[in-house]
C-alpha positions in Angstrom: 95.4 87.9 72.3 95.1 85.4 75.1 91.7 85.8 77.0 92.0 87.5 80.4 95.5 88.9 79.5 96.6 92.6 79.4 99.6 94.7 80.5 97.2 97.7 81.2 96.4 98.8 84.5 93.8 101.0 85.8 95.1 104.1 86.5 97.4 103.6 83.4 97.7 106.7 80.8 97.0 104.9 77.4 96.6 106.5 73.7 94.2 105.0 71.5 95.7 103.6 68.6 93.0 102.8 66.2 89.4 103.9 66.0 87.3 107.0 66.0 89.4 108.5 69.0 92.7 107.5 67.9 95.6 110.0 68.8 93.7 110.9 72.0 95.1 110.1 75.5 93.0 109.6 78.8 93.2 107.2 81.8 92.4 103.8 82.2 88.8 103.7 84.6 88.3 100.1 84.3 89.4 96.6 83.0 87.0 93.8 81.9 89.8 90.8 81.4 87.4 88.3 80.1 85.8 90.2 76.8 89.6 92.1 76.5 88.0 95.5 77.1 88.5 98.6 79.4 86.9 101.7 79.8 88.6 105.0 79.3 88.4 108.3 80.7 86.6 110.8 78.2 87.1 107.9 74.9 84.2 106.5 73.0 81.5 108.6 74.5 77.9 107.1 73.9 74.6 108.9 74.9 71.9 106.8 76.7 68.0 108.0 76.8 67.0 108.3 80.5 63.2 107.9 80.7 61.5 109.9 83.6 61.3 107.6 86.7 58.3 109.3 87.9 55.8 112.3 87.6 58.6 114.4 89.4 61.5 113.3 88.0 62.2 114.2 84.3 64.1 112.4 81.4 67.4 113.2 80.3 70.0 112.1 78.1 73.4 110.9 79.7 76.8 110.9 78.3 79.2 108.2 79.7 82.2 106.5 78.2 81.9 103.0 76.7 84.8 100.0 76.7 87.2 99.9 74.0 89.2 96.8 72.9 92.4 96.8 74.7 94.3 95.8 71.3 93.4 99.3 70.3 95.0 101.2 73.2 98.7 101.6 73.7 100.8 102.9 77.0 102.1 105.9 77.2 105.5 106.0 79.5 105.8 108.3 82.1 109.4 108.8 81.6 109.8 109.2 78.0 106.4 110.4 76.9 105.7 108.3 74.0 103.6 105.5 73.1 105.6 102.1 74.3 105.6 98.4 74.1 105.7 97.1 77.7 108.2 94.0 78.7 108.3 92.3 82.1 111.4 92.1 84.4 112.2 90.2 87.6 113.9 92.4 90.0 116.8 90.8 92.8 114.0 91.2 95.6 111.9 88.6 93.3 109.2 91.3 92.4 108.2 91.2 88.9 108.0 94.8 87.6 106.6 96.2 83.9 109.9 98.0 81.8 109.2 100.4 78.7 110.8 98.8 75.6 111.4 102.5 74.5 113.9 103.6 77.2 113.9 100.9 79.6 112.3 103.0 82.9 110.3 101.2 85.3 106.7 101.4 84.7 104.5 102.2 88.4 101.0 102.4 88.5 99.7 106.2 89.4 97.9 105.8 92.4 94.2 107.5 92.6 
């Protein structure tokens, strides 16, 4: 896989296909194209221990999402609700869109 290349977009619904969270589905929150990694909602949760900053604030344990390699993620098609491969298609008006390889539907990125 080329560095900095992915068919996934922010707000896409994806399923984890490998690793400890295999089979879980979540929404892509952030993509790091340089490292080929993505942060997915409630996937690959890690714990961070925070020291107290001063006498009034107590220390705490924060739970947050860590990144997952994009090769371990697969897009869930909004039309056929299956994990699918993605193709590209050029429309008549010259715009390039993503296409579901399973059902052939165009995939629009969901808005926030």
